[in-house]
SESE-930645 format. One line per 3 residues: their letters; for each residue x, y, z of N, C-alpha, C. Coordinates in pm, whole numbers. Atoms other than C-alpha are relative to their C-alpha. Last residue first. Example, Ala and Ser with C-alpha at 12.3 -4.5 7.8 and 13.67 -1.06 7.14 Angstrom:
2
sa> -82,-119,-6,1367,-106,714,-77,109,73 ~ 89,-119,0,1230,-450,780,90,120,0 $
//
This chain:
286
lga> -45,161,54,8934,10219,10950,10,-80,109 ~ 116,117,-14,8702,10519,11081,47,-113,-47 ~ 17,18,-142,9016,10769,11130,-98,-112,10 $
wta> -105,85,-37,9094,10721,10760,-17,-13,147 ~ -13,149,58,8750,10811,10659,106,-74,40 ~ 117,92,-59,8737,11117,10890,-5,-133,-58 $
eve> -48,16,-155,9083,11255,10777,-110,-87,71 ~ -107,121,9,8985,11205,10398,41,-32,144 ~ 49,116,29,8647,11398,10462,119,-126,-14 $
aia> 75,64,-110,8837,11660,10639,-95,-118,-16 ~ -79,30,-107,9084,11713,10372,-76,-55,119 ~ -72,123,26,8809,11704,10121,88,-44,110 $
set> 114,124,6,8583,11964,10286,72,-106,-33 ~ 20,31,-133,8897,12197,10313,-93,-117,39 ~ -112,105,-53,8986,12139,9947,-24,-13,147 $
dpy> -113,-50,10,8646,12250,9816,95,-78,76 ~ 26,-140,50,8292,12143,9725,137,72,-28 ~ -34,-112,-72,8353,11772,9787,2,122,-83 $
dia> 25,-121,87,8241,11416,9689,40,127,99 ~ 60,-107,-55,8368,11088,9839,10,142,-76 ~ 27,-98,114,8370,10743,9710,-25,128,89 $
rap> 104,-98,-34,8498,10485,9962,22,116,-109 ~ 5,-107,98,8713,10168,9927,-115,85,1 ~ 141,-75,24,8808,9916,10180,10,110,-99 $
vsq> -7,-156,-49,9140,9704,10138,-158,69,-29 ~ -40,-13,-131,9141,9317,10151,6,161,51 ~ 51,92,-93,8921,9207,9864,59,34,136 $
vlg> 114,-30,2,9013,9513,9636,-86,-88,111 ~ 16,-139,-63,9364,9457,9667,-131,31,30 ~ -59,18,-155,9369,9064,9642,-20,152,36 $
tla> 105,80,-94,9149,9090,9324,36,6,155 ~ 114,-91,-20,9385,9362,9180,-106,-47,66 ~ -50,-125,-103,9705,9163,9244,-120,91,13 $
afg> -27,33,-160,9540,8833,9130,43,110,70 ~ 126,37,-56,9403,8991,8794,9,-20,141 ~ 83,-95,-25,9730,9151,8724,-132,-18,79 $
reg> -62,-85,-101,9931,8857,8765,-68,99,26 ~ 42,61,-121,9700,8667,8533,49,52,136 ~ 63,117,9,9758,8903,8264,-51,-41,124 $
lav> -54,87,-105,10011,9165,8316,-95,-132,6 ~ -139,41,36,9940,9334,7983,32,-107,89 ~ 21,110,106,9566,9363,8051,142,-60,-37 $
ynt> 63,118,-56,9630,9550,8380,5,-117,-104 ~ -77,124,30,9920,9763,8216,-101,-124,58 ~ -18,-19,150,9733,10132,8193,63,-146,-36 $
saq> -126,90,8,9542,10072,8529,27,-2,-162 ~ -87,-89,-52,9245,10309,8602,139,-41,-15 ~ 21,-129,100,8983,10134,8395,117,103,43 $
tlr> -65,47,134,9097,9823,8586,-18,107,-106 ~ -138,33,0,9048,10013,8894,53,-62,-130 ~ -80,-164,2,8704,10135,8830,157,-22,-2 $
vfa> 38,-34,141,8590,9752,8768,74,157,-30 ~ -76,72,97,8767,9618,9086,-11,67,-145 ~ -143,-49,10,8615,9905,9283,92,-63,-111 $
esp> -11,-134,74,8281,9830,9174,128,39,8 ~ 34,13,134,8298,9458,9252,20,128,-77 ~ -102,46,75,8464,9542,9591,-9,-3,-147 $
pvp> -14,142,-19,8176,9759,9704,141,-54,-97 ~ -11,41,124,8238,10138,9712,18,-167,35 ~ -86,95,18,8113,10303,10059,-18,-59,-153 $
rrd> 66,123,26,7978,10641,10054,78,-111,-16 ~ -48,118,-2,8074,10986,10159,-69,-126,-18 ~ 61,144,-22,7940,11319,10068,95,-102,1 $
rah> -75,94,-89,8019,11692,10060,-101,-128,29 ~ 39,-4,-124,7806,11862,9764,67,-110,103 ~ 119,66,-45,7981,11831,9454,-24,42,146 $
gfr> 125,-100,98,8243,12031,9237,-141,-71,50 ~ 27,-139,-41,8529,11770,9299,-116,65,-59 ~ 61,-85,117,8512,11388,9303,-29,135,41 $
pfl> 50,-133,-43,8751,11159,9527,-81,59,-112 ~ 43,-27,147,8749,10773,9463,-51,157,28 ~ 110,-102,21,8932,10663,9776,-9,28,-141 $
ila> 23,-53,138,9095,10328,9825,-91,103,14 ~ 119,-74,31,9225,10276,10197,4,26,-165 ~ 102,12,-105,9488,10057,10365,-148,39,-36 $
pta> 125,-76,32,9748,9958,10114,-94,2,105 ~ 112,96,8,10064,9842,10304,-124,64,-42 ~ 127,-7,-105,10352,10065,10228,-107,-111,-33 $
prd> 150,40,43,10691,10043,10043,-91,-8,116 ~ 84,72,-74,11003,10209,10143,-130,-2,-31 ~ -25,133,7,11257,10313,9882,-66,-104,95 $
maa> 55,48,114,11096,10661,9858,33,-139,-47 ~ 70,115,-7,11160,10736,10199,-42,-74,-122 ~ -95,87,-100,11434,11009,10196,-85,-135,0 $
lad> -108,43,80,11245,11154,9865,76,-102,84 ~ 58,90,112,10913,11177,10046,124,-54,-104 ~ 18,138,-60,11085,11318,10353,-42,-105,-104 $
ppp> -131,83,-39,11241,11596,10174,-22,-145,41 ~ -59,-16,-133,10891,11727,10045,137,-105,13 ~ 34,58,-137,10814,11667,9690,76,24,89 $
vlh> -101,86,-55,10928,11921,9402,-41,-42,129 ~ -21,-8,-153,10615,12092,9275,95,-109,20 ~ -34,116,-65,10571,12131,8897,57,24,140 $
rit> -111,-9,-77,10343,12410,8769,63,-118,64 ~ -37,103,-90,10074,12379,8508,153,46,70 ~ -106,-55,-79,9836,12644,8348,56,-104,88 $
gkp> 8,-130,-49,9564,12480,8104,144,33,76 ~ 57,-2,-119,9552,12112,8070,-21,134,72 ~ 139,54,24,9645,12100,7699,-95,-14,127 $
tga> -38,145,39,9918,12342,7775,-148,-51,-11 ~ 54,56,101,9857,12707,7756,30,-146,-58 ~ 151,-34,38,10075,12808,8034,-26,-29,-141 $
lep> 26,39,118,10376,12666,8205,-141,2,-65 ~ 113,-11,69,10497,12830,8490,-40,-44,-128 ~ 67,-104,70,10842,12714,8589,-142,-7,-27 $
gwr> -77,-15,125,10946,12449,8831,-84,110,-58 ~ 72,29,102,10895,12469,9216,53,40,-143 ~ -78,-54,136,11099,12446,9516,-113,-38,-115 $
agp> -28,109,72,10904,12457,9864,66,32,-140 ~ -129,30,-10,10939,12752,10085,52,-121,-98 ~ -94,-104,10,10591,12776,10173,130,-53,15 $
hat> -142,28,-29,10403,12456,10116,92,115,-28 ~ -28,114,-81,10047,12489,10167,121,-8,24 ~ 16,-52,-124,10037,12840,10008,10,-98,138 $
hvv> -109,-82,-20,10183,12705,9696,-11,43,138 ~ -103,87,-51,9927,12423,9718,137,92,36 ~ 24,48,-121,9631,12685,9713,117,-100,29 $
eia> 11,-103,-110,9791,12915,9451,-21,-91,120 ~ -137,-63,1,9861,12627,9200,9,74,134 ~ -60,85,-132,9518,12465,9274,136,40,12 $
ank> 17,-55,-117,9365,12731,9034,48,-50,137 ~ 89,-89,18,9514,12602,8724,-32,62,152 ~ 45,-49,127,9733,12261,8764,-122,120,36 $
vsv> 105,-73,-67,9966,12111,8991,-28,96,-94 ~ 42,-102,97,10192,11836,8850,-135,63,57 ~ 141,-9,-18,10389,11702,9156,-71,98,-115 $
lrp> 48,-125,-25,10739,11593,9051,-144,14,1 ~ -15,-106,102,10782,11243,9055,-35,110,58 ~ 19,-142,-29,10747,11044,9374,59,95,-88 $
fah> -69,-53,138,10706,10692,9253,-35,143,29 ~ -8,-157,39,10651,10508,9581,53,40,-133 ~ -122,-72,1,10580,10133,9606,-19,143,-36 $
vlg> -27,-110,87,10279,9979,9717,133,69,31 ~ -28,-140,-54,10243,9640,9872,29,108,-104 ~ 138,-88,-42,10061,9348,9772,37,113,38 $
tap> 4,-36,-154,10379,9123,9790,-125,60,41 ~ -51,94,-98,10422,8946,9461,-25,26,147 ~ 75,135,12,10184,9153,9247,46,-100,104 $
dll> -84,122,14,10366,9464,9359,-94,-115,28 ~ 44,135,-82,10134,9764,9323,76,-117,-33 ~ -57,149,68,10294,10070,9193,-45,-97,104 $
afe> -7,83,-108,10059,10390,9230,56,-128,-49 ~ 20,136,-12,10112,10638,8952,21,-62,134 ~ 24,43,151,10060,10996,8869,-19,-147,9 $
dgm> 123,-49,38,10069,11176,9211,-25,-47,-144 ~ 6,-31,148,10332,10993,9413,-138,61,-61 ~ -57,96,94,10438,10869,9747,-23,33,-147 $
frw> 25,6,152,10411,11189,9963,50,-126,-70 ~ -116,41,82,10426,11085,10338,-42,15,-138 ~ -11,124,52,10142,11252,10550,127,-21,-80 $
gra> -44,99,-58,10209,11529,10779,21,-132,-62 ~ 65,49,-115,9985,11790,10675,68,-104,83 ~ -34,-116,-88,10184,11941,10395,-54,-13,149 $
all> -157,3,-43,10185,11588,10250,38,117,71 ~ -8,90,-115,9788,11594,10263,166,-8,42 ~ 30,-60,-123,9798,11908,10051,12,-98,120 $
aal> -91,-93,-28,10014,11755,9773,-71,83,150 ~ -152,65,-25,9810,11434,9769,101,111,55 ~ 13,69,-134,9478,11631,9762,130,-66,49 $
tsk> 28,-112,-118,9593,11849,9498,-3,-73,120 ~ -159,-71,-22,9725,11556,9279,-15,86,93 ~ -89,113,-57,9381,11352,9343,133,69,13 $
gag> -83,-72,-96,9171,11676,9241,99,-101,77 ~ 76,45,-132,8877,11498,9046,82,46,112 ~ 74,-120,-55,8991,11699,8737,-57,-49,150 $
seg> -74,-144,21,9082,11424,8530,-70,84,70 ~ -32,-43,142,8894,11082,8638,52,143,13 ~ 112,-39,48,8947,10911,8967,10,92,-136 $
tml> 17,7,136,9186,10768,9193,-126,55,-61 ~ 113,-79,42,9322,10815,9558,18,-9,-170 ~ 18,-23,146,9538,10552,9723,-134,79,-46 $
lar> 125,-49,47,9611,10584,10105,10,9,-157 ~ 1,-96,120,9901,10380,10214,-155,37,-34 ~ 107,17,58,9985,10248,10572,-37,84,-121 $
gdr> -27,132,102,10331,10232,10707,-123,-39,-68 ~ -5,118,-81,10203,10486,10975,33,-127,-74 ~ 9,-50,-140,10076,10740,10736,26,-138,60 $
eva> -21,112,-125,10131,10697,10355,3,63,143 ~ -73,-61,-108,10018,10919,10032,9,-118,112 ~ 3,99,-142,9919,10781,9704,84,87,105 $
sah> -97,-82,-84,9798,10957,9368,13,-90,131 ~ 43,-57,-106,9653,10738,9117,79,63,70 ~ -1,-148,30,9665,10594,8765,-65,66,125 $
lll> 118,-62,-26,9727,10251,8897,19,149,-19 ~ 9,-134,-3,10015,10042,8759,-146,58,27 ~ 118,-31,42,10051,9674,8833,-3,159,15 $
yrr> 103,-43,-97,10423,9652,8889,-128,4,-65 ~ -44,56,-145,10717,9443,8727,-129,23,86 ~ 66,145,2,10568,9490,8351,27,-47,144 $
qgl> -19,56,-142,10615,9874,8299,-67,-143,18 ~ -121,99,-21,10656,9934,7924,-1,-74,135 ~ -25,103,103,10349,10132,7790,86,-110,11 $
amq> 139,48,23,10234,10323,8105,5,-99,-107 ~ 38,96,-119,10601,10354,8252,-144,-51,-63 ~ -88,122,-15,10755,10482,7916,-80,-92,91 $
lnm> 19,76,131,10467,10734,7864,58,-134,5 ~ 97,76,-9,10514,10852,8191,-60,-84,-88 ~ -30,79,-110,10864,10951,8124,-122,-88,31 $
ame> -62,91,90,10746,11108,7796,48,-100,101 ~ 95,77,96,10504,11320,7986,53,-121,-55 ~ 79,61,-89,10744,11441,8225,-90,-87,-70 $
aal> -109,92,-74,11009,11524,7970,-94,-76,85 ~ -17,106,92,10719,11713,7748,92,-127,58 ~ 105,104,19,10625,11901,8057,7,-103,-83 $
lgq> 11,77,-123,10972,12017,8130,-120,-77,-10 ~ -77,112,5,10991,12108,7750,4,-84,110 ~ 85,111,-100,10680,12320,7754,102,-117,-6 $
alp> 35,-64,-113,10847,12639,7604,-36,-97,106 ~ -110,7,-60,11002,12404,7335,-11,54,144 ~ -111,-124,33,10677,12366,7200,87,-13,110 $
lpa> 0,-133,-68,10496,12038,7216,84,87,-3 ~ -120,-62,-55,10458,11757,6971,-45,113,65 ~ -32,-177,64,10129,11580,6918,127,37,48 $
adp> 3,-93,-123,10124,11179,7013,54,160,-79 ~ 104,-104,10,10010,10985,6691,6,123,99 ~ -26,-70,116,10301,10741,6683,-95,136,-32 $
lvy> 150,-21,53,10248,10659,7063,37,74,-138 ~ 51,-147,53,10613,10565,7159,-147,-17,-39 ~ 125,30,23,10801,10293,7385,-65,137,-60 $
dgg> 17,148,37,11169,10266,7417,-134,-26,-53 ~ -55,91,-117,11179,10640,7385,5,-116,-48 ~ -41,138,27,11011,10931,7204,64,-84,102 $
lti> -19,95,-82,10808,11247,7229,51,-127,-46 ~ 84,125,21,10837,11502,6959,37,-102,98 ~ -64,118,-51,10945,11857,7074,-90,-117,-34 $
spr> 113,113,-65,10874,12146,6885,62,-112,37 ~ -52,118,-53,11118,12452,6799,-140,-72,49 ~ 141,32,-66,10932,12742,6586,33,-162,52 $
lvr> 130,-65,54,11257,12725,6380,-124,-44,59 ~ -14,-132,-31,11556,12609,6583,-94,101,-61 ~ -84,-36,-123,11539,12253,6646,19,151,24 $
rwp> 100,-20,-129,11250,12222,6409,57,12,118 ~ 34,-148,-13,11489,12282,6124,-93,16,120 ~ -125,-82,-54,11619,11936,6172,-21,127,25 $
raa> -89,-71,115,11279,11775,6132,87,56,42 ~ 52,91,95,11096,11549,6418,76,40,-152 ~ 65,-75,90,11283,11750,6667,-23,-99,-132 $
flr> -76,-14,117,11382,11522,6975,-95,83,-111 ~ 72,-125,32,11300,11460,7339,79,33,-127 ~ -80,-77,98,11412,11092,7393,-110,115,-50 $
vsf> 77,-102,42,11331,10875,7693,83,101,-108 ~ -75,-119,31,11504,10572,7809,-107,79,-73 ~ 69,-52,137,11354,10329,8026,80,102,-46 $
dpi> 101,100,33,11493,10083,8316,-67,59,-137 ~ 125,-41,-36,11811,10292,8377,-107,-122,-72 ~ 58,57,89,12153,10133,8429,-159,17,16 $
gne> -43,-69,115,12412,10326,8623,-106,-23,-126 ~ -113,42,87,12416,10084,8876,26,75,-121 ~ -78,99,-39,12080,10153,9001,127,-45,-79 $
pap> 65,140,14,11954,10480,8830,101,-100,66 ~ 3,38,145,12086,10816,8959,-60,-161,-3 ~ -125,97,8,11958,10929,9321,12,-20,-157 $
ydr> 28,121,40,11719,11235,9346,139,-82,-23 ~ -30,80,-108,11836,11546,9508,-54,-162,-5 ~ -128,19,-31,11879,11720,9184,38,-81,127 $
yld> -21,133,-49,11554,11629,9050,121,-20,38 ~ 106,30,-73,11434,12003,8987,21,-144,72 ~ 17,-99,-134,11774,12127,8878,-105,-59,78 $
alq> -106,-2,-97,11862,11832,8658,-20,84,105 ~ -10,144,-65,11523,11813,8500,102,-11,91 ~ 126,-29,-95,11524,12199,8421,-27,-120,75 $
avp> -62,-85,-114,11884,12156,8263,-102,11,96 ~ -104,76,-73,11751,11859,8054,55,83,118 ~ 98,115,-93,11435,12060,7932,96,-93,84 $
arw> 80,-42,-91,11679,12347,7833,-90,-93,67 ~ -67,-11,-116,11967,12194,7646,-109,20,114 ~ 1,-143,-73,11787,12087,7347,58,-14,145 $
dsg> -81,-79,90,11815,11782,7128,28,149,57 ~ 59,-120,74,11720,11575,7437,80,72,-102 ~ -91,-80,113,11813,11269,7602,-84,84,-74 $
vrf> 72,-93,72,11625,11125,7941,112,78,-104 ~ -102,-69,88,11773,10798,8079,-75,121,-94 ~ 29,-59,124,11518,10688,8357,122,77,-63 $
gvp> -96,-102,20,11530,10459,8682,-33,61,-161 ~ -17,21,146,11241,10289,8830,93,119,-38 ~ -69,112,38,11216,10173,9206,36,10,-153 $
gir> 43,130,-79,11130,10500,9361,101,-98,-83 ~ 111,-26,-90,11233,10782,9099,-61,-137,45 ~ 82,95,-63,11579,10716,8976,-109,56,70 $
vqf> 52,1,-137,11737,10973,8742,-52,-112,41 ~ 62,122,-48,11958,11021,8436,-45,19,157 ~ 29,-17,-140,11996,11350,8228,-32,-139,38 $
vhr> 47,126,-70,12148,11363,7878,-41,19,135 ~ -10,-43,-156,12226,11653,7642,-92,-119,57 ~ -109,-92,-32,12315,11601,7257,7,35,165 $
m> 60,-116,-31,12140,11285,7200,96,87,61 $
//
């Protein structure tokens, strides 16, 4: 590949190669405070390439590739190159990660204990993680929570925070002076901007945390909070994991241990202030 960038996010290293300079330059800028992969050896390789030679210059479009691929993945325009790189890195994790049980969840930490938030697209888990990070919680990730089957600890994966649509202004207000990526309009999920996590998240990204609470948030409903029994939490989390089946017995044991030892709650909220209040009240009641 003509242009290459390497980075380590938590315990996972990536090598990103691109036919175009712009996506790699954006990654290098936004991830400039992150370390390189351990011993210079990445865990996963990503390729951003033109499926046909003329697509490099004529209506350039990016095809996602790497160690693991989805053959029917739609290409993205070059203007969304940063999004393409982030999606490709997440794709490698989703399809190839075997060391950790992956939960499609955001995670924050306080006093060595981790709060995991997962739900359907639009539930607000990324927004809540970013807002909690502005209120003293340590940001651990907004895409994947990495559960170690051997120890039961959650490892941080503090990639760029993907903030969408109306939440952009809310999070921007909560993080004055933070670094942001460019505004990407017209994506499959609307308008997206990527927020660089706070410095404390990067400084502590090699420090795991003990899971203490699982939340299933839901936006757009009257404020409510209710317990979720372990059996229901187990089913929901199998649906939120991209590699539960691939891990086999290790995945089953890790997830069973998680839901049996960690309380789960569902919260509904009409706005972010209500959500933060519900999170803090639930956490205080542990």
